[in-house]
N, C-alpha and C positions, 0 to 999 in steps of 0.2 A: 640853202644847204640841204634841205629835206629832198628837193628835186635831184640834186647832185648825188645824194646818198642812195636814192631809188634807182637812179641811172646806174650807179656802180654796182648796186645789188643785183640788178637785172643782168648786167654783163657778167658778174661772178657766178650767178645761177646758169647762165647760158654756157660758159666756159665749163663749169662743173658738169653740166648735162652732157656736153660734148665729150669731155674726158671720161665721164662715166660710161657713156654709150661705147667709146673706143675700148675702154677697159672691159666691158661686158663681151665685145666682139673678140678681143684678144683672149680672154678666159675661155669663151666657147671654142675658139680655134684651138687653144692649148688643150682643152678637155677633149675635143675631137681627135687631136693628134694623139693624145694619151689613149683614148678609146681605140683608135686605129691601130697603134702600136700593140695594145693588149689583144686585139682581134688577130693581128698578123702573128703574134707570139702564140696565141692559142691554136691558130691553125697549123703553124710550124710544129708545135709539141704534139698536137694530134696526129699529124702526118708521121712524126717520128716514132710516136707510140704505135701506130698501125704497122710501121716498118719494123719495128723491134718485135712485135708479136708475130709477124710472118716469118722473121728470121728464126725466132724461138721455135715455131712450128716446123720449119725447115730443118733445124738443129735436131729435133726430136725424130723427125722422119729419117734423116741420115743416120742417127744412132741405131734406130731400129733396123734400118737397112743393113748396116754393118754387122749387127748381131745375127741377122737372118743369113748373110753371106758366110759368116763364120760357122754357122750351123751346118750350112750346106757344104762347105769346104771340109769339115770334120766328117760328114757323112761320105764324101767323095774319098778322102784319105782312108777311111775304114774300108770302104769298097776296094780300093786299090790294094791295101794289105791282104784282103781276101782273095782278090784275083791272082796276087803274086804267090800266095801259097797253093792255089789251085793250079797255077802254072808249074810251079816247082814239082808238085805231085804228078802232073801230066808228064813232065820231062823224066821223072824217075820211072814211071810206067813205060814210057817209050825207050828209055835206056835199057830197062829190064827186059823188053820184048826184043830188042835188037840183039842182045848178048845171048 
């Protein structure tokens, strides 16, 4: 009975070792897949943050550009008004010379 017990014990230890090794391999594979997913998520989030930062810079540039164009437009409108007044004055002078 003692020999049979040792034989069964060895068999149980070998099966437990094989199952433990398989469990360790599965745990490592699972951990690696979690790490891989975390790295992929990190890269994706990093890329999106860089893209968001670039879009924010582009938004600021476009806003400043619009303000600059409006400033130039107001200058041109003022210049047009001044030229209209000068043209009206020149027409009055020419009309008075003709008469």
